[in-house]
C-alpha positions as CSV (number, residue, x, y, z in Angstrom):
1,X,7.8,33.2,0.7
2,X,6.6,33.4,-3.1
3,X,2.8,33.6,-3.5
4,X,1.4,30.7,-5.5
5,X,0.1,31.7,-8.9
6,X,-3.7,31.2,-9.2
7,X,-4.3,28.1,-11.3
8,X,-4.9,28.6,-15.1
9,X,-7.0,26.6,-17.2
10,X,-5.1,24.6,-19.8
11,X,-6.5,26.7,-22.7
12,X,-5.6,30.0,-21.2
13,X,-2.2,29.1,-20.1
14,X,0.7,31.2,-21.4
15,X,2.4,29.7,-24.5
16,X,5.5,32.0,-24.8
17,X,8.0,33.4,-22.3
18,X,6.7,36.7,-22.9
19,X,3.1,35.7,-22.0
20,X,4.4,34.0,-19.1
21,X,6.1,36.9,-17.6
22,X,3.0,39.0,-18.2
23,X,1.0,36.4,-16.3
24,X,2.9,36.9,-13.1
25,X,3.7,33.4,-12.7
26,X,6.5,32.8,-10.1
27,X,9.5,30.5,-10.3
28,X,10.0,28.5,-7.1
29,X,11.9,25.1,-6.1
30,X,10.0,21.9,-6.1
31,X,10.5,21.7,-2.2
32,X,9.2,25.1,-1.8
33,X,6.2,24.5,-4.1
34,X,5.3,21.4,-1.9
35,X,5.7,23.6,1.0
36,X,3.3,26.3,-0.1
37,X,0.6,23.7,-1.2
38,X,0.8,21.7,1.9
39,X,0.6,24.5,4.2
40,X,-2.3,26.0,2.4
41,X,-4.0,22.6,2.7
42,X,-2.9,22.3,6.2
43,X,-4.4,25.8,7.2
44,X,-7.7,25.3,5.3
45,X,-8.3,21.8,6.8
46,X,-8.1,19.7,3.7
47,X,-7.5,16.0,3.8
48,X,-3.8,15.7,3.5
49,X,-3.4,11.9,3.0
50,X,-6.7,10.2,1.5
51,X,-6.6,6.5,2.1
52,X,-3.9,6.3,4.8
53,X,-5.4,4.7,8.1
54,X,-3.8,4.3,11.5
55,X,-1.1,6.9,11.1
56,X,-2.7,10.0,12.5
57,X,-1.1,10.0,15.8
58,X,2.3,8.3,14.7
59,X,3.6,8.5,11.3
60,X,1.8,11.5,9.7
61,X,2.8,14.1,12.2
62,X,6.6,13.4,11.4
63,X,5.9,13.4,7.8
64,X,4.1,16.9,8.2
65,X,7.2,18.1,9.9
66,X,9.6,16.8,7.4
67,X,7.6,18.5,4.5
68,X,7.6,21.7,6.3
69,X,11.4,21.3,6.8
70,X,11.9,20.8,3.0
71,X,13.8,17.5,3.5
72,X,14.6,14.6,1.4
73,X,13.1,11.5,3.2
74,X,13.4,7.9,3.8
75,X,10.4,5.7,4.7
76,X,11.5,3.0,7.0
77,X,9.2,0.2,7.7
78,X,8.5,-3.5,6.8
79,X,6.7,-4.8,3.7
80,X,3.0,-3.8,3.5
81,X,3.3,-0.4,5.6
82,X,2.0,1.9,2.9
83,X,5.5,3.3,2.3
84,X,5.0,3.5,-1.5
85,X,1.7,4.9,-1.2
86,X,2.9,7.7,1.1
87,X,5.5,8.7,-1.3
88,X,3.2,8.8,-4.3
89,X,0.9,11.0,-2.1
90,X,3.5,13.7,-1.9
91,X,3.0,14.3,-5.6
92,X,-0.6,15.9,-4.5
93,X,1.2,18.8,-3.1
94,X,2.7,19.7,-6.4
95,X,1.0,22.6,-8.6
96,X,-1.4,21.4,-11.1
97,X,1.2,22.1,-13.9
98,X,4.2,24.1,-14.2
99,X,5.8,25.8,-17.4
100,X,9.0,24.6,-19.2
101,X,10.8,25.5,-22.3
102,X,9.1,23.6,-25.2
103,X,12.2,22.6,-27.3
104,X,12.9,18.9,-28.4
105,X,16.7,19.6,-28.0
106,X,16.5,20.2,-24.3
107,X,16.4,16.9,-22.4
108,X,14.8,18.2,-19.3
109,X,11.8,20.3,-18.3
110,X,13.8,23.4,-17.8
111,X,12.6,26.3,-16.0
112,X,11.9,29.2,-18.3
113,X,13.1,31.8,-15.7
114,X,16.2,29.8,-14.6
115,X,17.4,27.3,-17.3
116,X,20.2,24.9,-16.1
117,X,20.9,23.3,-19.5
118,X,23.2,24.9,-22.0
119,X,20.6,24.7,-24.9
120,X,18.0,26.2,-22.3
121,X,20.2,29.2,-21.5
122,X,20.9,29.8,-25.3
123,X,17.3,29.6,-26.3
124,X,16.3,32.1,-23.5
125,X,19.3,34.4,-24.2
126,X,19.1,34.5,-28.0
127,X,15.6,34.4,-28.9
128,X,13.0,37.2,-28.4
129,X,10.8,36.4,-25.4
130,X,7.5,36.3,-27.7
131,X,9.1,33.5,-29.7
132,X,10.2,31.4,-26.8
133,X,7.8,28.4,-26.7
134,X,6.3,27.3,-23.3
135,X,4.6,24.1,-22.6
136,X,3.1,22.9,-19.3
137,X,4.2,19.7,-17.4
138,X,1.3,18.2,-15.3
139,X,1.3,17.2,-11.8
140,X,0.8,13.4,-12.6
141,X,3.9,13.2,-14.8
142,X,6.3,14.9,-12.1
143,X,6.6,11.7,-9.8
144,X,8.7,8.8,-11.0
145,X,10.0,5.8,-8.8
146,X,12.3,3.1,-9.4
147,X,13.0,-0.5,-7.7
148,X,16.6,-0.7,-6.5
149,X,17.4,-4.4,-7.5
150,X,19.1,-4.4,-11.0
151,X,19.1,-0.4,-11.1
152,X,22.5,0.9,-13.0
153,X,24.2,4.3,-12.7
154,X,23.1,5.0,-16.2
155,X,19.3,4.3,-15.5
156,X,19.2,7.0,-12.8
157,X,22.0,9.4,-13.5
158,X,23.0,9.2,-17.0
159,X,25.9,7.9,-19.6
160,X,27.5,9.0,-22.5
161,X,25.4,8.4,-25.7
162,X,27.3,6.5,-28.3
163,X,24.9,7.6,-31.1
164,X,25.8,11.3,-30.3
165,X,29.4,10.6,-30.4
166,X,29.1,8.7,-33.8
167,X,27.3,12.0,-35.0
168,X,30.4,14.1,-34.1
169,X,29.6,15.5,-30.7
170,X,32.6,15.9,-28.5
171,X,32.7,13.5,-25.5
172,X,33.7,16.6,-23.3
173,X,30.3,18.4,-24.3
174,X,27.1,18.3,-22.3
175,X,25.3,17.4,-25.7
176,X,27.1,13.9,-25.6
177,X,25.3,13.0,-22.3
178,X,22.1,10.7,-22.2
179,X,20.3,11.8,-18.8
180,X,19.0,9.3,-16.4
181,X,15.7,9.4,-14.6
182,X,16.9,11.9,-11.9
183,X,18.1,14.6,-14.1
184,X,15.0,14.1,-16.2
185,X,12.7,14.4,-13.1
186,X,14.2,18.0,-12.6
187,X,11.5,20.2,-10.9
188,X,9.8,16.8,-9.9
189,X,10.0,14.1,-7.2
190,X,11.9,10.7,-7.6
191,X,11.6,7.8,-5.4
192,X,13.8,4.9,-5.0
193,X,12.3,1.8,-3.5
194,X,14.4,-0.6,-1.3
195,X,17.3,1.4,-1.0
196,X,19.8,-1.1,0.5
197,X,19.5,-3.1,-2.5
198,X,21.0,-0.4,-4.7
199,X,24.5,-0.7,-6.0
200,X,27.1,1.2,-3.9
201,X,28.3,3.0,-7.2
202,X,24.7,4.4,-7.7
203,X,24.6,5.3,-3.9
204,X,27.7,7.5,-4.4
205,X,25.9,9.2,-7.3
206,X,22.9,9.9,-5.2
207,X,24.8,11.4,-2.3
208,X,26.4,13.9,-4.8
209,X,22.8,14.8,-6.1
210,X,21.5,15.2,-2.4
211,X,24.4,17.3,-1.2
212,X,26.1,19.1,-4.2
213,X,23.3,18.9,-6.7
214,X,25.8,17.7,-9.4
215,X,27.0,14.5,-10.8
216,X,29.9,13.1,-13.0
217,X,29.1,10.9,-15.9
218,X,32.1,9.2,-17.3
219,X,34.4,11.9,-15.9
220,X,32.3,14.6,-17.3
221,X,31.1,16.8,-14.6
222,X,27.5,17.9,-14.9
223,X,27.5,20.8,-12.6
224,X,24.1,22.3,-12.8
225,X,21.4,22.8,-10.1
226,X,19.1,19.7,-10.3
227,X,16.0,20.7,-8.5
228,X,14.4,17.3,-7.4
229,X,13.0,16.0,-4.3
230,X,14.3,12.6,-3.5
231,X,12.5,9.9,-1.6
232,X,13.5,6.5,-0.3
233,X,12.0,3.4,1.0
234,X,13.7,0.6,3.1
235,X,13.4,-2.4,5.4
236,X,14.8,-1.7,8.9
237,X,16.6,-5.2,8.9
238,X,18.6,-4.4,5.8
239,X,18.8,-0.6,6.2
240,X,20.5,-1.0,9.7
241,X,22.8,-3.8,8.7
242,X,26.4,-2.8,8.1
243,X,27.5,-2.3,4.5
244,X,24.0,-2.1,3.0
245,X,23.6,1.7,2.7
246,X,26.9,3.9,2.7
247,X,27.3,6.0,5.7
248,X,27.6,9.3,3.4
249,X,24.4,8.7,1.8
250,X,22.6,8.1,5.4
251,X,24.1,11.3,6.6
252,X,22.5,13.3,3.7
253,X,19.0,12.1,4.0
254,X,17.0,14.8,5.9
255,X,14.3,12.9,7.8
256,X,13.6,9.1,8.4
257,X,9.6,8.4,8.4
258,X,9.0,5.2,10.6
259,X,6.0,3.2,9.5
260,X,4.3,0.5,11.3
261,X,1.5,-2.1,11.1
262,X,-1.8,-1.2,12.1
263,X,-2.0,-0.9,16.1
264,X,-5.7,-1.6,16.4
265,X,-7.5,-4.5,14.8
266,X,-10.3,-2.2,13.5
267,X,-7.8,0.0,11.7
268,X,-6.6,-3.3,9.9
269,X,-10.2,-4.0,9.0
270,X,-10.8,-0.6,7.6
271,X,-7.5,-0.9,5.6
272,X,-8.7,-4.2,4.2
273,X,-12.1,-2.9,3.3
274,X,-10.8,0.1,1.6
275,X,-8.1,-1.8,-0.6
276,X,-10.8,-4.3,-1.8
277,X,-13.1,-1.5,-2.9
278,X,-10.0,0.3,-4.5
279,X,-9.4,-2.6,-6.7
280,X,-11.6,-1.7,-9.7
281,X,-11.5,-5.2,-11.4
282,X,-12.3,-6.9,-8.0
283,X,-16.0,-7.5,-9.0
284,X,-16.9,-7.6,-5.2
285,X,-20.1,-6.2,-4.1
286,X,-20.1,-6.1,-0.4
287,X,-22.8,-5.2,1.9
288,X,-23.0,-4.6,5.7
289,X,-23.9,-7.9,7.6
290,X,-27.5,-8.0,8.0
291,X,-30.8,-8.9,6.1
292,X,-30.4,-8.6,2.2
293,X,-33.6,-7.5,0.4
294,X,-34.3,-7.2,-3.3
295,X,-31.0,-8.7,-4.2
296,X,-30.5,-9.7,-7.8
297,X,-29.5,-13.3,-7.9
298,X,-27.2,-12.9,-11.0
299,X,-25.0,-10.4,-9.2
300,X,-24.2,-12.7,-6.3
301,X,-24.0,-9.9,-3.7
302,X,-21.8,-10.6,-0.7
303,X,-22.5,-10.1,2.9
304,X,-19.6,-10.3,5.4
305,X,-20.4,-10.3,8.9
306,X,-18.0,-8.2,10.9
307,X,-16.5,-11.2,12.9
308,X,-15.4,-12.7,9.7
309,X,-13.5,-9.4,8.9
310,X,-12.1,-9.6,12.3
311,X,-10.9,-13.1,11.8
312,X,-9.0,-12.4,8.6
313,X,-7.2,-9.4,10.0
314,X,-6.5,-11.1,13.1
315,X,-4.8,-14.0,11.2
316,X,-2.3,-11.4,10.2
317,X,-1.9,-9.9,13.6
318,X,-1.5,-13.4,15.0
319,X,1.2,-14.2,12.3
320,X,3.3,-11.1,13.2
321,X,3.4,-12.1,16.7
322,X,4.1,-16.0,16.1
323,X,7.3,-17.2,17.2
324,X,7.3,-19.4,14.0
325,X,7.4,-16.3,11.7
326,X,10.4,-14.3,10.9
327,X,9.7,-10.9,12.4
328,X,12.5,-9.2,10.5
329,X,10.7,-10.1,7.2
330,X,7.2,-8.9,8.6
331,X,3.8,-9.8,7.4
332,X,2.4,-7.5,4.9
333,X,-1.1,-6.1,4.9
334,X,-1.4,-7.8,1.6
335,X,-1.8,-11.1,3.6
336,X,-5.2,-9.7,4.9
337,X,-6.2,-8.3,1.6
338,X,-5.4,-11.6,-0.4
339,X,-7.0,-13.9,2.4
340,X,-10.2,-11.6,2.6
341,X,-10.6,-11.8,-1.3
342,X,-10.1,-15.5,-1.2
343,X,-12.8,-15.9,1.7
344,X,-15.2,-13.9,-0.3
345,X,-14.5,-16.0,-3.5
346,X,-15.1,-19.1,-1.7
347,X,-18.5,-17.8,-0.6
348,X,-19.5,-16.6,-4.1
349,X,-18.5,-20.0,-5.3
350,X,-20.9,-21.7,-2.9
351,X,-23.6,-19.3,-3.8
352,X,-23.3,-19.8,-7.5
353,X,-23.3,-23.6,-7.1
354,X,-26.1,-23.8,-4.6
355,X,-28.1,-20.9,-5.9
356,X,-28.0,-18.9,-2.7
357,X,-28.3,-15.3,-2.3
358,X,-26.6,-13.5,-0.7
359,X,-23.1,-15.1,-0.5
360,X,-21.9,-15.0,3.2
361,X,-18.4,-16.2,4.1
362,X,-18.1,-18.8,6.9
363,X,-15.3,-20.3,8.9
364,X,-15.2,-23.2,6.6
365,X,-14.1,-20.9,3.8
366,X,-11.0,-20.1,5.7
367,X,-10.0,-23.6,4.5
368,X,-9.0,-22.1,1.2
369,X,-6.6,-19.6,2.7
370,X,-3.6,-21.8,2.1
371,X,-3.5,-20.8,-1.6
372,X,-3.5,-17.1,-0.6
373,X,-1.3,-17.3,2.5
374,X,1.5,-19.7,1.8
375,X,4.6,-17.7,0.3
376,X,3.6,-14.6,2.2
377,X,4.8,-16.1,5.6
378,X,8.4,-16.4,5.9
379,X,9.3,-19.1,8.7
380,X,12.0,-18.4,11.4
381,X,14.5,-20.8,10.3
382,X,16.6,-20.1,13.4
383,X,14.1,-21.6,15.6
384,X,14.1,-25.1,16.9
385,X,10.6,-25.9,15.4
386,X,10.2,-28.5,12.5
387,X,6.7,-27.1,11.4
388,X,6.0,-26.5,7.7
389,X,4.5,-23.4,6.4
390,X,1.0,-25.0,6.4
391,X,1.3,-26.2,9.9
392,X,2.3,-22.7,10.9
393,X,-0.7,-21.3,9.2
394,X,-2.9,-23.7,10.9
395,X,-1.6,-22.7,14.4
396,X,-1.9,-19.0,13.3
397,X,-5.6,-19.4,12.4
398,X,-6.3,-21.2,15.4
399,X,-5.0,-18.6,17.5
400,X,-6.8,-15.9,15.6
401,X,-10.2,-17.8,16.0
402,X,-9.7,-18.2,19.7
403,X,-8.7,-14.6,20.2
404,X,-11.9,-13.1,18.4
405,X,-14.2,-15.9,19.8
406,X,-13.1,-15.0,23.3
407,X,-14.0,-11.6,22.9
408,X,-17.5,-12.8,21.8
409,X,-17.8,-15.1,24.6
410,X,-17.3,-12.4,27.2
411,X,-20.0,-10.5,25.5
412,X,-22.8,-13.0,24.6
413,X,-22.1,-16.0,27.0
414,X,-21.6,-18.4,24.0
415,X,-19.7,-21.0,26.3
416,X,-23.3,-22.3,27.3
417,X,-23.8,-23.8,23.9
418,X,-20.9,-26.2,24.3
419,X,-23.2,-28.0,27.2
420,X,-25.5,-29.4,24.3
421,X,-22.6,-31.6,23.0
422,X,-22.6,-33.5,26.1
423,X,-25.9,-34.8,25.1
424,X,-24.3,-36.5,22.1
425,X,-25.2,-33.7,19.5
426,X,-22.9,-33.9,16.4
427,X,-23.0,-31.2,13.9
428,X,-21.4,-31.3,10.3
429,X,-20.2,-28.2,8.6
430,X,-18.6,-27.6,5.2
431,X,-17.9,-24.8,2.7
432,X,-20.4,-26.5,0.1
433,X,-23.2,-27.1,2.7
434,X,-26.3,-25.0,2.0
435,X,-27.6,-22.6,4.7
436,X,-30.7,-24.7,5.1
437,X,-28.7,-27.6,6.4
438,X,-27.7,-25.5,9.4
439,X,-31.3,-24.3,9.7
440,X,-32.5,-27.9,10.0
441,X,-29.7,-28.7,12.7
442,X,-30.8,-25.9,14.9
443,X,-34.3,-27.0,14.9
444,X,-33.1,-30.2,16.7
445,X,-31.3,-28.5,19.6
446,X,-32.2,-26.3,22.5
447,X,-33.1,-22.6,22.4
448,X,-29.7,-21.7,23.8
449,X,-28.4,-21.5,20.0
450,X,-30.3,-18.2,20.0
451,X,-27.4,-16.7,21.7
452,X,-25.3,-17.7,18.7
453,X,-27.2,-15.2,16.5
454,X,-26.4,-12.4,19.0
455,X,-23.1,-12.6,17.4
456,X,-24.5,-10.8,14.2
457,X,-28.4,-10.1,14.2
458,X,-29.9,-11.3,11.1
459,X,-32.8,-13.5,10.0
460,X,-30.9,-14.5,6.8
461,X,-30.1,-18.1,6.7
462,X,-26.9,-17.8,5.2
463,X,-25.7,-15.1,8.0
464,X,-27.0,-17.3,10.7
465,X,-25.1,-20.3,9.1
466,X,-22.1,-18.2,9.3
467,X,-22.7,-17.5,12.8
468,X,-23.0,-21.0,13.8
469,X,-19.8,-22.1,12.2
470,X,-18.1,-19.2,14.1
471,X,-19.2,-20.5,17.4
472,X,-18.4,-24.0,16.6
473,X,-14.8,-23.2,15.5
474,X,-14.5,-20.9,18.6
475,X,-15.5,-23.8,20.9
476,X,-13.0,-26.1,19.4
477,X,-10.2,-23.4,19.5
478,X,-10.9,-23.0,23.0
479,X,-10.9,-26.8,23.8
480,X,-14.5,-26.9,24.7
481,X,-15.5,-29.5,22.1
482,X,-13.7,-31.7,19.5
483,X,-13.9,-32.2,15.9
484,X,-13.1,-34.6,13.1
485,X,-12.6,-34.1,9.5
486,X,-13.7,-36.5,6.7
487,X,-14.3,-36.0,2.9
488,X,-13.8,-32.3,3.1
489,X,-16.3,-31.9,6.0
490,X,-15.7,-31.2,9.5
491,X,-17.9,-32.7,12.3
492,X,-18.1,-31.0,15.9
493,X,-18.8,-33.3,18.9
494,X,-17.7,-33.9,22.3
């Protein structure tokens, strides 16, 4: 195995072929380069896939083996399962930068030791080594991806360049070709998303590259050794359907990496939290659920009780198992993220209008999830139900609330609270009611309500208001109390 050359600073990197040879730099294939760097990180215990949650025991072991096998790969899974992120993370196993022949007439990043283009071979063979210019191709530019719908052969393979023909270049010459993305990613990584949507003609060009590493453009055979790792993504429903992906291409893909949705709710919550923090322009300041002190009213800090995070993720989980939702389409993790941000936005809106700090989401804020959910759920049109998408979302939210509340009932004995409604107590809630409204209500009911605050220990009125709404919604979802809605507000009663 070639040893990896120690990284050099951008200032001291060789600038001519002679300097490169003197530096001891070793040429290697892109897959060998990824193999070497991956193995080094694996042996040193470095984090291999930052930001990937819930795949430690399932997806990542298979991915590790595929990398060590130096395979081209297909990431097979439903939407919102981090397929594209995993593909992009593979570029982290590339060297910091690699040298190439710095000549404007060479259309690729040609290896100075093993040029594959006609012009590259001529440059290395006819010019003294100390006059052959070298530049460096950084890691971040060595990854490219394309979405299959609308992609043509010329886009990723190449085409005859009419301008060059007009200039007098022969059609049978390599100089007449305009190369597409894959040849231009020579010595890099190319990813094709939604493979089954790719035109069959382009698929034929891909399996030539995967197997023979050559292509034909308008009858001109480009027979040079294209060095590229090729990655694909696909949805199982379309990939496994006959006629979507030609068998010859399937046969040439080295490994299939199966992805999945989070198996545990807590993993889904962690993904949701991570994605919100990752969005730089989100503007969300989210703290742990508890007392907030020294908060700046102008910043509108947000405190999210953990049970509210669980509810948002459980809505996605319930949708994935709902008989009304198309299982082949899947329910993306983006549903949780969009709903989470909508819920927080509703809380901040209330806090800004009422002058409350901090902003704490409540169950009533989930009433705004139609805007962020409708369109992300594809209904099972083969079923016998006549429910609209909005009705399906209502059913899914009710199921999610009942599921999460049931777990808290077992832990805190919240069912006792339902007894107070037999005494004629009515409680009105709403997304624009101040937290003080809830505090006043609790003053008039038995101390059994103290159990509601065991759900999330806090003395902050806004957090306690959120706990009250959670318990009320849970009692309703489990058929312990009834509710009515008027003027945008909900009244819970017997």
